[in-house]
PDB file of N, CA, C and O in Angstrom:
ATOM      1  N   MET A   1      15.548 -13.572 -13.012  1.00  0.00           N
ATOM      2  CA  MET A   1      16.346 -13.749 -14.210  1.00  0.00           C
ATOM      3  C   MET A   1      17.742 -13.247 -13.950  1.00  0.00           C
ATOM      4  O   MET A   1      18.373 -12.599 -14.785  1.00  0.00           O
ATOM      5  N   ASN A   2      18.212 -13.581 -12.724  1.00  0.00           N
ATOM      6  CA  ASN A   2      19.712 -13.444 -12.447  1.00  0.00           C
ATOM      7  C   ASN A   2      20.038 -11.837 -12.529  1.00  0.00           C
ATOM      8  O   ASN A   2      21.072 -11.435 -13.064  1.00  0.00           O
ATOM      9  N   GLY A   3      19.146 -11.027 -12.001  1.00  0.00           N
ATOM     10  CA  GLY A   3      19.554  -9.450 -11.996  1.00  0.00           C
ATOM     11  C   GLY A   3      19.379  -8.891 -13.287  1.00  0.00           C
ATOM     12  O   GLY A   3      19.599  -7.684 -13.387  1.00  0.00           O
ATOM     13  N   LEU A   4      19.012  -9.548 -14.342  1.00  0.00           N
ATOM     14  CA  LEU A   4      18.751  -8.978 -15.640  1.00  0.00           C
ATOM     15  C   LEU A   4      17.434  -8.240 -15.659  1.00  0.00           C
ATOM     16  O   LEU A   4      16.451  -8.727 -15.101  1.00  0.00           O
ATOM     17  N   PRO A   5      17.386  -7.079 -16.286  1.00  0.00           N
ATOM     18  CA  PRO A   5      16.019  -6.469 -16.387  1.00  0.00           C
ATOM     19  C   PRO A   5      15.265  -7.042 -17.407  1.00  0.00           C
ATOM     20  O   PRO A   5      15.770  -7.357 -18.485  1.00  0.00           O
ATOM     21  N   GLY A   6      14.030  -7.206 -17.125  1.00  0.00           N
ATOM     22  CA  GLY A   6      13.025  -7.890 -17.949  1.00  0.00           C
ATOM     23  C   GLY A   6      11.801  -7.867 -17.323  1.00  0.00           C
ATOM     24  O   GLY A   6      11.613  -7.331 -16.231  1.00  0.00           O
ATOM     25  N   GLN A   7      10.719  -8.592 -18.162  1.00  0.00           N
ATOM     26  CA  GLN A   7       9.435  -8.693 -17.743  1.00  0.00           C
ATOM     27  C   GLN A   7       8.920 -10.272 -18.149  1.00  0.00           C
ATOM     28  O   GLN A   7       9.020 -10.837 -19.238  1.00  0.00           O
ATOM     29  N   LEU A   8       8.402 -10.715 -17.018  1.00  0.00           N
ATOM     30  CA  LEU A   8       7.951 -12.278 -17.007  1.00  0.00           C
ATOM     31  C   LEU A   8       6.458 -12.364 -16.789  1.00  0.00           C
ATOM     32  O   LEU A   8       5.905 -11.844 -15.821  1.00  0.00           O
ATOM     33  N   ALA A   9       5.812 -13.063 -17.759  1.00  0.00           N
ATOM     34  CA  ALA A   9       4.394 -13.242 -17.561  1.00  0.00           C
ATOM     35  C   ALA A   9       4.109 -14.770 -17.660  1.00  0.00           C
ATOM     36  O   ALA A   9       4.676 -15.430 -18.531  1.00  0.00           O
ATOM     37  N   ALA A  10       3.230 -15.352 -16.772  1.00  0.00           N
ATOM     38  CA  ALA A  10       2.828 -16.660 -16.674  1.00  0.00           C
ATOM     39  C   ALA A  10       1.284 -16.590 -16.675  1.00  0.00           C
ATOM     40  O   ALA A  10       0.646 -15.746 -16.046  1.00  0.00           O
ATOM     41  N   TYR A  11       0.744 -17.567 -17.448  1.00  0.00           N
ATOM     42  CA  TYR A  11      -0.721 -17.717 -17.307  1.00  0.00           C
ATOM     43  C   TYR A  11      -1.053 -19.227 -17.770  1.00  0.00           C
ATOM     44  O   TYR A  11      -0.189 -20.004 -18.178  1.00  0.00           O
ATOM     45  N   GLU A  12      -2.484 -19.548 -17.646  1.00  0.00           N
ATOM     46  CA  GLU A  12      -2.878 -20.869 -17.948  1.00  0.00           C
ATOM     47  C   GLU A  12      -3.943 -20.681 -19.178  1.00  0.00           C
ATOM     48  O   GLU A  12      -4.712 -19.721 -19.214  1.00  0.00           O
ATOM     49  N   ILE A  13      -3.909 -21.611 -20.095  1.00  0.00           N
ATOM     50  CA  ILE A  13      -4.861 -21.683 -21.260  1.00  0.00           C
ATOM     51  C   ILE A  13      -5.531 -22.887 -21.118  1.00  0.00           C
ATOM     52  O   ILE A  13      -4.950 -23.968 -21.022  1.00  0.00           O
ATOM     53  N   THR A  14      -6.883 -22.722 -21.099  1.00  0.00           N
ATOM     54  CA  THR A  14      -7.760 -23.972 -20.815  1.00  0.00           C
ATOM     55  C   THR A  14      -8.714 -24.138 -22.150  1.00  0.00           C
ATOM     56  O   THR A  14      -9.364 -23.204 -22.620  1.00  0.00           O
ATOM     57  N   SER A  15      -8.696 -25.291 -22.612  1.00  0.00           N
ATOM     58  CA  SER A  15      -9.403 -25.550 -23.970  1.00  0.00           C
ATOM     59  C   SER A  15     -10.187 -26.850 -23.638  1.00  0.00           C
ATOM     60  O   SER A  15      -9.531 -27.891 -23.623  1.00  0.00           O
ATOM     61  N   GLY A  16     -11.536 -26.908 -23.366  1.00  0.00           N
ATOM     62  CA  GLY A  16     -12.110 -28.111 -23.151  1.00  0.00           C
ATOM     63  C   GLY A  16     -11.473 -28.636 -21.866  1.00  0.00           C
ATOM     64  O   GLY A  16     -11.314 -27.846 -20.935  1.00  0.00           O
ATOM     65  N   ASP A  17     -11.117 -29.846 -21.753  1.00  0.00           N
ATOM     66  CA  ASP A  17     -10.647 -30.353 -20.446  1.00  0.00           C
ATOM     67  C   ASP A  17      -9.114 -30.298 -20.399  1.00  0.00           C
ATOM     68  O   ASP A  17      -8.547 -30.834 -19.448  1.00  0.00           O
ATOM     69  N   SER A  18      -8.346 -29.638 -21.436  1.00  0.00           N
ATOM     70  CA  SER A  18      -7.151 -29.539 -21.379  1.00  0.00           C
ATOM     71  C   SER A  18      -6.661 -28.131 -20.706  1.00  0.00           C
ATOM     72  O   SER A  18      -7.368 -27.124 -20.721  1.00  0.00           O
ATOM     73  N   LYS A  19      -5.440 -28.185 -20.151  1.00  0.00           N
ATOM     74  CA  LYS A  19      -4.880 -26.902 -19.613  1.00  0.00           C
ATOM     75  C   LYS A  19      -3.413 -26.976 -19.994  1.00  0.00           C
ATOM     76  O   LYS A  19      -2.792 -28.039 -20.013  1.00  0.00           O
ATOM     77  N   THR A  20      -2.860 -25.727 -20.314  1.00  0.00           N
ATOM     78  CA  THR A  20      -1.500 -25.598 -20.611  1.00  0.00           C
ATOM     79  C   THR A  20      -1.009 -24.351 -19.763  1.00  0.00           C
ATOM     80  O   THR A  20      -1.676 -23.317 -19.777  1.00  0.00           O
ATOM     81  N   THR A  21       0.156 -24.453 -19.026  1.00  0.00           N
ATOM     82  CA  THR A  21       0.694 -23.275 -18.423  1.00  0.00           C
ATOM     83  C   THR A  21       1.767 -22.764 -19.431  1.00  0.00           C
ATOM     84  O   THR A  21       2.616 -23.505 -19.927  1.00  0.00           O
ATOM     85  N   MET A  22       1.657 -21.464 -19.684  1.00  0.00           N
ATOM     86  CA  MET A  22       2.596 -20.703 -20.491  1.00  0.00           C
ATOM     87  C   MET A  22       3.244 -19.729 -19.691  1.00  0.00           C
ATOM     88  O   MET A  22       2.667 -19.128 -18.785  1.00  0.00           O
ATOM     89  N   VAL A  23       4.650 -19.528 -20.064  1.00  0.00           N
ATOM     90  CA  VAL A  23       5.473 -18.625 -19.481  1.00  0.00           C
ATOM     91  C   VAL A  23       6.206 -17.983 -20.527  1.00  0.00           C
ATOM     92  O   VAL A  23       6.727 -18.683 -21.396  1.00  0.00           O
ATOM     93  N   VAL A  24       6.317 -16.684 -20.552  1.00  0.00           N
ATOM     94  CA  VAL A  24       7.279 -15.845 -21.510  1.00  0.00           C
ATOM     95  C   VAL A  24       7.907 -14.767 -20.948  1.00  0.00           C
ATOM     96  O   VAL A  24       7.226 -14.009 -20.256  1.00  0.00           O
ATOM     97  N   ALA A  25       9.195 -14.525 -21.126  1.00  0.00           N
ATOM     98  CA  ALA A  25       9.969 -13.422 -20.667  1.00  0.00           C
ATOM     99  C   ALA A  25      10.721 -12.743 -21.713  1.00  0.00           C
ATOM    100  O   ALA A  25      11.350 -13.292 -22.618  1.00  0.00           O
ATOM    101  N   ALA A  26      10.568 -11.238 -21.458  1.00  0.00           N
ATOM    102  CA  ALA A  26      11.480 -10.534 -22.371  1.00  0.00           C
ATOM    103  C   ALA A  26      12.639  -9.963 -21.529  1.00  0.00           C
ATOM    104  O   ALA A  26      12.433  -9.114 -20.661  1.00  0.00           O
ATOM    105  N   VAL A  27      13.854 -10.447 -21.807  1.00  0.00           N
ATOM    106  CA  VAL A  27      14.935 -10.020 -21.096  1.00  0.00           C
ATOM    107  C   VAL A  27      15.871  -9.085 -21.878  1.00  0.00           C
ATOM    108  O   VAL A  27      16.227  -9.374 -23.020  1.00  0.00           O
ATOM    109  N   SER A  28      16.300  -7.865 -21.203  1.00  0.00           N
ATOM    110  CA  SER A  28      17.388  -7.078 -21.629  1.00  0.00           C
ATOM    111  C   SER A  28      18.737  -7.703 -21.527  1.00  0.00           C
ATOM    112  O   SER A  28      19.236  -8.014 -20.446  1.00  0.00           O
ATOM    113  N   THR A  29      19.312  -7.877 -22.679  1.00  0.00           N
ATOM    114  CA  THR A  29      20.794  -8.315 -22.625  1.00  0.00           C
ATOM    115  C   THR A  29      21.718  -7.180 -23.046  1.00  0.00           C
ATOM    116  O   THR A  29      22.879  -7.504 -23.299  1.00  0.00           O
ATOM    117  N   GLY A  30      21.384  -5.916 -23.156  1.00  0.00           N
ATOM    118  CA  GLY A  30      22.260  -4.983 -23.654  1.00  0.00           C
ATOM    119  C   GLY A  30      22.102  -4.640 -25.024  1.00  0.00           C
ATOM    120  O   GLY A  30      22.370  -3.496 -25.391  1.00  0.00           O
ATOM    121  N   ALA A  31      21.606  -5.693 -25.998  1.00  0.00           N
ATOM    122  CA  ALA A  31      21.488  -5.479 -27.211  1.00  0.00           C
ATOM    123  C   ALA A  31      20.317  -4.436 -27.584  1.00  0.00           C
ATOM    124  O   ALA A  31      19.616  -3.975 -26.684  1.00  0.00           O
ATOM    125  N   ASP A  32      20.126  -4.082 -28.905  1.00  0.00           N
ATOM    126  CA  ASP A  32      19.047  -3.356 -29.292  1.00  0.00           C
ATOM    127  C   ASP A  32      17.720  -3.945 -29.184  1.00  0.00           C
ATOM    128  O   ASP A  32      16.728  -3.218 -29.211  1.00  0.00           O
ATOM    129  N   LEU A  33      17.627  -5.208 -29.065  1.00  0.00           N
ATOM    130  CA  LEU A  33      16.258  -5.921 -28.814  1.00  0.00           C
ATOM    131  C   LEU A  33      16.339  -6.849 -27.727  1.00  0.00           C
ATOM    132  O   LEU A  33      17.370  -7.509 -27.593  1.00  0.00           O
ATOM    133  N   PRO A  34      15.348  -6.986 -26.909  1.00  0.00           N
ATOM    134  CA  PRO A  34      15.500  -7.857 -25.831  1.00  0.00           C
ATOM    135  C   PRO A  34      15.421  -9.448 -26.356  1.00  0.00           C
ATOM    136  O   PRO A  34      15.000  -9.758 -27.470  1.00  0.00           O
ATOM    137  N   SER A  35      15.856 -10.304 -25.450  1.00  0.00           N
ATOM    138  CA  SER A  35      15.788 -11.844 -25.794  1.00  0.00           C
ATOM    139  C   SER A  35      14.460 -12.315 -25.328  1.00  0.00           C
ATOM    140  O   SER A  35      14.104 -12.003 -24.192  1.00  0.00           O
ATOM    141  N   ILE A  36      13.682 -13.041 -26.095  1.00  0.00           N
ATOM    142  CA  ILE A  36      12.350 -13.673 -25.640  1.00  0.00           C
ATOM    143  C   ILE A  36      12.624 -15.200 -25.225  1.00  0.00           C
ATOM    144  O   ILE A  36      13.236 -15.987 -25.948  1.00  0.00           O
ATOM    145  N   VAL A  37      12.131 -15.493 -24.058  1.00  0.00           N
ATOM    146  CA  VAL A  37      12.082 -16.874 -23.622  1.00  0.00           C
ATOM    147  C   VAL A  37      10.809 -17.338 -23.668  1.00  0.00           C
ATOM    148  O   VAL A  37       9.963 -16.506 -23.340  1.00  0.00           O
ATOM    149  N   TYR A  38      10.374 -18.526 -24.007  1.00  0.00           N
ATOM    150  CA  TYR A  38       9.116 -18.920 -23.958  1.00  0.00           C
ATOM    151  C   TYR A  38       9.006 -20.406 -23.653  1.00  0.00           C
ATOM    152  O   TYR A  38       9.793 -21.173 -24.207  1.00  0.00           O
ATOM    153  N   MET A  39       8.133 -20.844 -22.853  1.00  0.00           N
ATOM    154  CA  MET A  39       8.068 -22.143 -22.377  1.00  0.00           C
ATOM    155  C   MET A  39       6.602 -22.486 -22.096  1.00  0.00           C
ATOM    156  O   MET A  39       5.916 -21.701 -21.441  1.00  0.00           O
ATOM    157  N   SER A  40       6.036 -23.780 -22.630  1.00  0.00           N
ATOM    158  CA  SER A  40       4.707 -24.106 -22.270  1.00  0.00           C
ATOM    159  C   SER A  40       4.813 -25.555 -21.661  1.00  0.00           C
ATOM    160  O   SER A  40       5.692 -26.315 -22.067  1.00  0.00           O
ATOM    161  N   VAL A  41       3.944 -25.926 -20.717  1.00  0.00           N
ATOM    162  CA  VAL A  41       3.838 -27.145 -20.134  1.00  0.00           C
ATOM    163  C   VAL A  41       2.267 -27.600 -20.175  1.00  0.00           C
ATOM    164  O   VAL A  41       1.410 -27.039 -19.492  1.00  0.00           O
ATOM    165  N   PRO A  42       2.032 -28.559 -20.956  1.00  0.00           N
ATOM    166  CA  PRO A  42       0.579 -29.086 -20.920  1.00  0.00           C
ATOM    167  C   PRO A  42       0.350 -29.805 -19.715  1.00  0.00           C
ATOM    168  O   PRO A  42       1.310 -30.364 -19.185  1.00  0.00           O
ATOM    169  N   ASP A  43      -0.940 -29.881 -19.134  1.00  0.00           N
ATOM    170  CA  ASP A  43      -1.320 -30.424 -18.065  1.00  0.00           C
ATOM    171  C   ASP A  43      -0.964 -31.956 -17.949  1.00  0.00           C
ATOM    172  O   ASP A  43      -0.740 -32.583 -16.913  1.00  0.00           O
ATOM    173  N   SER A  44      -0.963 -32.408 -19.229  1.00  0.00           N
ATOM    174  CA  SER A  44      -0.618 -34.025 -19.213  1.00  0.00           C
ATOM    175  C   SER A  44       0.822 -34.208 -18.895  1.00  0.00           C
ATOM    176  O   SER A  44       1.163 -35.370 -18.674  1.00  0.00           O
ATOM    177  N   LYS A  45       1.653 -33.363 -18.834  1.00  0.00           N
ATOM    178  CA  LYS A  45       3.137 -33.251 -18.446  1.00  0.00           C
ATOM    179  C   LYS A  45       3.318 -32.367 -17.114  1.00  0.00           C
ATOM    180  O   LYS A  45       4.397 -31.789 -16.981  1.00  0.00           O
ATOM    181  N   LYS A  46       2.412 -32.234 -16.197  1.00  0.00           N
ATOM    182  CA  LYS A  46       2.487 -31.327 -14.972  1.00  0.00           C
ATOM    183  C   LYS A  46       3.646 -31.680 -14.101  1.00  0.00           C
ATOM    184  O   LYS A  46       4.010 -30.887 -13.234  1.00  0.00           O
ATOM    185  N   GLU A  47       4.272 -32.872 -14.287  1.00  0.00           N
ATOM    186  CA  GLU A  47       5.392 -33.137 -13.448  1.00  0.00           C
ATOM    187  C   GLU A  47       6.560 -32.351 -13.789  1.00  0.00           C
ATOM    188  O   GLU A  47       7.493 -32.236 -12.994  1.00  0.00           O
ATOM    189  N   LEU A  48       6.555 -31.730 -15.082  1.00  0.00           N
ATOM    190  CA  LEU A  48       7.545 -30.702 -15.677  1.00  0.00           C
ATOM    191  C   LEU A  48       7.463 -29.304 -15.187  1.00  0.00           C
ATOM    192  O   LEU A  48       8.298 -28.454 -15.497  1.00  0.00           O
ATOM    193  N   LEU A  49       6.322 -29.051 -14.328  1.00  0.00           N
ATOM    194  CA  LEU A  49       6.133 -27.663 -13.925  1.00  0.00           C
ATOM    195  C   LEU A  49       7.336 -27.015 -13.183  1.00  0.00           C
ATOM    196  O   LEU A  49       7.688 -25.858 -13.414  1.00  0.00           O
ATOM    197  N   PRO A  50       8.000 -27.899 -12.197  1.00  0.00           N
ATOM    198  CA  PRO A  50       9.273 -27.344 -11.552  1.00  0.00           C
ATOM    199  C   PRO A  50      10.393 -26.909 -12.561  1.00  0.00           C
ATOM    200  O   PRO A  50      11.300 -26.143 -12.236  1.00  0.00           O
ATOM    201  N   ASP A  51      10.269 -27.420 -13.724  1.00  0.00           N
ATOM    202  CA  ASP A  51      11.277 -26.953 -14.751  1.00  0.00           C
ATOM    203  C   ASP A  51      11.084 -25.614 -15.040  1.00  0.00           C
ATOM    204  O   ASP A  51      12.070 -24.969 -15.398  1.00  0.00           O
ATOM    205  N   ILE A  52      10.153 -25.142 -14.967  1.00  0.00           N
ATOM    206  CA  ILE A  52       9.777 -23.643 -15.436  1.00  0.00           C
ATOM    207  C   ILE A  52      10.913 -22.743 -14.514  1.00  0.00           C
ATOM    208  O   ILE A  52      11.744 -22.035 -15.083  1.00  0.00           O
ATOM    209  N   ASN A  53      10.848 -22.851 -13.118  1.00  0.00           N
ATOM    210  CA  ASN A  53      11.638 -22.222 -12.326  1.00  0.00           C
ATOM    211  C   ASN A  53      13.056 -22.507 -12.814  1.00  0.00           C
ATOM    212  O   ASN A  53      13.727 -21.499 -13.034  1.00  0.00           O
ATOM    213  N   THR A  54      13.654 -23.718 -13.030  1.00  0.00           N
ATOM    214  CA  THR A  54      14.761 -24.089 -13.427  1.00  0.00           C
ATOM    215  C   THR A  54      15.232 -23.240 -14.661  1.00  0.00           C
ATOM    216  O   THR A  54      16.315 -22.658 -14.621  1.00  0.00           O
ATOM    217  N   VAL A  55      14.468 -23.179 -15.678  1.00  0.00           N
ATOM    218  CA  VAL A  55      14.779 -22.558 -16.862  1.00  0.00           C
ATOM    219  C   VAL A  55      14.864 -21.164 -16.822  1.00  0.00           C
ATOM    220  O   VAL A  55      15.819 -20.620 -17.375  1.00  0.00           O
ATOM    221  N   PHE A  56      13.914 -20.430 -16.188  1.00  0.00           N
ATOM    222  CA  PHE A  56      13.868 -18.964 -15.889  1.00  0.00           C
ATOM    223  C   PHE A  56      14.942 -18.471 -14.883  1.00  0.00           C
ATOM    224  O   PHE A  56      15.369 -17.319 -14.946  1.00  0.00           O
ATOM    225  N   LYS A  57      15.382 -19.384 -13.932  1.00  0.00           N
ATOM    226  CA  LYS A  57      16.376 -18.881 -13.037  1.00  0.00           C
ATOM    227  C   LYS A  57      17.769 -19.161 -13.634  1.00  0.00           C
ATOM    228  O   LYS A  57      18.755 -18.773 -13.007  1.00  0.00           O
ATOM    229  N   SER A  58      17.904 -19.764 -14.720  1.00  0.00           N
ATOM    230  CA  SER A  58      19.195 -20.036 -15.357  1.00  0.00           C
ATOM    231  C   SER A  58      19.646 -19.078 -16.407  1.00  0.00           C
ATOM    232  O   SER A  58      20.771 -19.120 -16.905  1.00  0.00           O
ATOM    233  N   ILE A  59      18.731 -18.219 -16.722  1.00  0.00           N
ATOM    234  CA  ILE A  59      18.883 -17.114 -17.880  1.00  0.00           C
ATOM    235  C   ILE A  59      20.142 -16.356 -17.440  1.00  0.00           C
ATOM    236  O   ILE A  59      20.262 -16.001 -16.267  1.00  0.00           O
ATOM    237  N   ARG A  60      21.036 -16.114 -18.314  1.00  0.00           N
ATOM    238  CA  ARG A  60      22.198 -15.301 -18.025  1.00  0.00           C
ATOM    239  C   ARG A  60      22.603 -14.518 -19.353  1.00  0.00           C
ATOM    240  O   ARG A  60      22.348 -14.974 -20.468  1.00  0.00           O
ATOM    241  N   ALA A  61      23.172 -13.453 -19.174  1.00  0.00           N
ATOM    242  CA  ALA A  61      23.616 -12.631 -20.370  1.00  0.00           C
ATOM    243  C   ALA A  61      24.856 -13.426 -20.916  1.00  0.00           C
ATOM    244  O   ALA A  61      25.497 -14.179 -20.183  1.00  0.00           O
ATOM    245  N   ALA A  62      25.155 -13.227 -22.208  1.00  0.00           N
ATOM    246  CA  ALA A  62      26.284 -14.004 -22.789  1.00  0.00           C
ATOM    247  C   ALA A  62      27.461 -13.416 -22.130  1.00  0.00           C
ATOM    248  O   ALA A  62      27.517 -12.220 -21.843  1.00  0.00           O
ATOM    249  N   GLY A  63      28.359 -14.223 -21.903  1.00  0.00           N
ATOM    250  CA  GLY A  63      29.662 -14.006 -21.237  1.00  0.00           C
ATOM    251  C   GLY A  63      29.665 -14.043 -19.848  1.00  0.00           C
ATOM    252  O   GLY A  63      30.689 -13.747 -19.232  1.00  0.00           O
ATOM    253  N   GLN A  64      28.436 -14.438 -19.168  1.00  0.00           N
ATOM    254  CA  GLN A  64      28.415 -14.596 -17.573  1.00  0.00           C
ATOM    255  C   GLN A  64      28.499 -16.014 -17.311  1.00  0.00           C
ATOM    256  O   GLN A  64      28.503 -16.428 -16.152  1.00  0.00           O
TER     257      GLN A  64
END
C-alpha cells in the first residue's frame, strides 16, 4: 500500500457452487480514523482477480 501503515486481509467465501474473493484493507492516512478499502470478485468474473493487486498497489495518501 505504497509504504502507508495498514492491515490487509484477503479471504474466499464459498456458498454452494459459488466462490467470491474478498479483500479489505484499513490504511492509516494520518487522520483520526483509517481509510477502509474493500473489493470483492465473484468466481464468475475471475479474470478480474489481477485487478485486486492494481487497486491495492495504487492506494496513496491524499496529496501524494
